[in-house]
C-alpha positions, 0 to 999 in steps of 0.5 A, a space after each residue: 466529444 458527443 460520443 465520448 459524453 453518450 459513452 458517459 451517460 450510458 455508463 452512469 445509466 448502467 452504475 444507477 440500474 445495478 447499483 453499482 458506482 464507478 469511479 472516474 479513476 477506474 477507467 484508467 485501470 485503477 481499481 480500490 482494494 479498501 471499500 472506506 466501511 469496513 475489512 472485507 478483503 482484508 486479513 489480519 492475524 495476532 493482534 487483530 485489534 490493532 486494525 480499526 475503521 473510523 471516518 472511512 478509513 484503516 485507522 492503525 494503532 496498537 501492538 505489532 501485527 500486519 493487514 494483509 489484502 485478501 481479496 479478490 482482486 487478482 485473487 490477492 497475488 500481484 506481479 507488475 502494478 502500480 500501488 497508491 494510497 492515502 497516508 496521514 501519520 501522527 507524530 512519532 509513529 512508524 508503519 510500512 506497506 509490504 508488496 510481494 509479500 504473503 499472510 503470516 499469523 504472527 511476525 514481521 513479513 518475511 517476504 516481499 519488500 517493506 516501504 517505509 511510512 515513517 515522517 518523525 520516528 526515532 527510526 532515521 529511515 523515512 517514508 518511501 525508503 526502500 527498507 534496509 535496500 535503498 534508505 533516504 533520510 530526507 522527509 518528503 512528508 509531513 505529520 498530520 498531513 495526507 500525502 500519497 505514496 505511490 509503488 510501481 514494479 515492473 518485472 525487476 524494478 521497483 519505483 517509489 513516489 511521495 506526493 509525485 516525488 520519485 525518491 526510489 528507482 530500484 532495479 533489482 540484480 540478477 543475483 541480489 545480495 541480502 543479509 541473514 534474515 532477509 534473503 526473501 526480501 526480493 520481488 517474485 508475486 503476492 499480496 499487500 499488507 500494511 504494517 502496525 509497527 508499535 503501541 505508540 504508532 497511529 497511522 491512517 489510511 484510505 484510498 488505497 488502489 491497485 493498477 495491475 500491469 502485464 
């Protein structure tokens, strides 16, 4: 116990001396992808105004657009990882979190999987769905309340949790069958993206974290 206290005190002094703040989560391997102040490390093409900063969160509100993580962590190229974010939706809103994707100037991302963010939109595929692959109808989160969306990728397996409840546990087959236009909806490697779905959808993201895995 004494050794741990000494180690913590030394780390605290080091952080103060360097002006660096290290969260408790960082000791568990979690790395922040969003600084709560601006969109440094992120990039969006068309309709960039869909994304803004409001009260330390990323606010999504506007025409179709996608915000891609293009920062220094893992050179924005992830394979195996744990990801989590705090999310809040307004009624009737739709969004998504893309994994293993690539930057695009326009259009719906062609690469990787989309993990759904939708608690009451007219699209019945609810929050946590692995869109068009493993779709769920049940609501595990509510509008106007912060919830945690967690995604883990390990080799060919994807686990999605909403507020610590497993809603998807999917292992990609060796030769997955995909319909036309979705041939690249497979695991490979890549970055993350947040979706702006339509002008009527308003969503907030914060505490966006990743833990790279071997």
